[in-house]
C-alpha positions as CSV (number, residue, x, y, z in Angstrom):
1,M,0.0,0.0,0.0
2,R,2.9,2.4,0.8
3,A,4.3,2.0,-2.7
4,M,1.0,2.9,-4.2
5,E,0.7,6.0,-2.1
6,N,4.2,7.1,-3.4
7,A,3.2,6.5,-7.0
8,E,0.2,8.8,-6.6
9,S,2.0,11.6,-4.9
10,P,3.2,14.6,-6.8
11,A,6.7,14.6,-8.2
12,E,7.7,17.7,-6.3
13,P,7.6,17.7,-2.5
14,G,5.2,20.1,-0.9
15,T,2.8,20.4,-3.9
16,T,-0.7,19.1,-4.3
17,R,-2.2,17.7,-7.5
18,S,-4.0,21.0,-8.2
19,Q,-0.8,22.9,-7.9
20,S,1.1,20.6,-10.3
21,T,-1.2,21.6,-13.2
22,S,-1.4,25.3,-12.4
23,T,0.6,28.1,-13.9
24,R,3.1,28.2,-11.0
25,T,6.8,28.8,-11.7
26,P,8.4,25.9,-13.6
27,P,11.2,23.9,-11.9
28,T,14.8,25.0,-12.3
29,A,16.8,21.7,-12.0
30,P,18.5,20.8,-15.3
31,C,17.2,17.8,-17.3
32,T,13.7,18.1,-15.6
33,V,10.9,16.9,-17.8
34,V,7.5,18.6,-17.8
35,W,4.4,18.4,-20.0
36,S,2.7,21.3,-21.6
37,L,-0.2,21.0,-24.1
38,G,0.4,17.3,-24.4
39,R,4.1,17.7,-25.3
40,P,7.2,16.9,-23.2
41,Y,9.8,19.6,-22.6
42,V,13.2,19.2,-21.0
43,L,15.0,22.0,-19.2
44,E,18.5,22.7,-20.7
45,N,21.1,24.9,-19.0
46,N,18.5,26.4,-16.6
47,A,17.4,28.9,-19.2
48,R,15.3,27.2,-21.9
49,W,12.8,24.4,-22.2
50,V,13.2,22.3,-25.3
51,G,10.6,20.1,-26.9
52,T,8.8,19.7,-30.2
53,D,5.7,21.2,-31.7
54,R,2.8,19.1,-33.0
55,R,4.7,18.6,-36.3
56,G,7.8,17.3,-34.7
57,R,9.9,20.5,-35.2
58,P,12.2,21.6,-32.4
59,Q,10.5,24.2,-30.1
60,V,12.2,26.3,-27.5
61,L,10.3,28.0,-24.7
62,T,11.4,30.4,-22.0
63,R,10.4,29.9,-18.4
64,A,7.8,32.6,-18.8
65,E,6.3,31.1,-21.9
66,L,6.0,27.7,-20.3
67,Q,4.4,29.3,-17.3
68,R,1.8,31.1,-19.4
69,R,1.0,27.9,-21.4
70,G,0.6,25.9,-18.2
71,W,2.6,22.7,-17.4
72,S,2.5,19.5,-15.3
73,Y,4.8,16.8,-14.2
74,R,2.4,14.3,-15.7
75,R,1.1,13.9,-19.2
76,A,-2.6,14.8,-19.4
77,G,-4.5,11.7,-20.4
């Protein structure tokens, strides 16, 4: 049962599920993966989020752009 609780808990300590899908400030740890609008983005060099658009072309977002779009640690399903 304990393992199941951990699987359901948010990826970042001190957050709730509703916070993980809000427009709060994105994480700052390099190589962190988050989801925005159904697409994964990886933080590179603590300055830009890199992913792809819906056509598979590279897309770079700033921290502010990612925050405006909304993001989550989990893919919306």
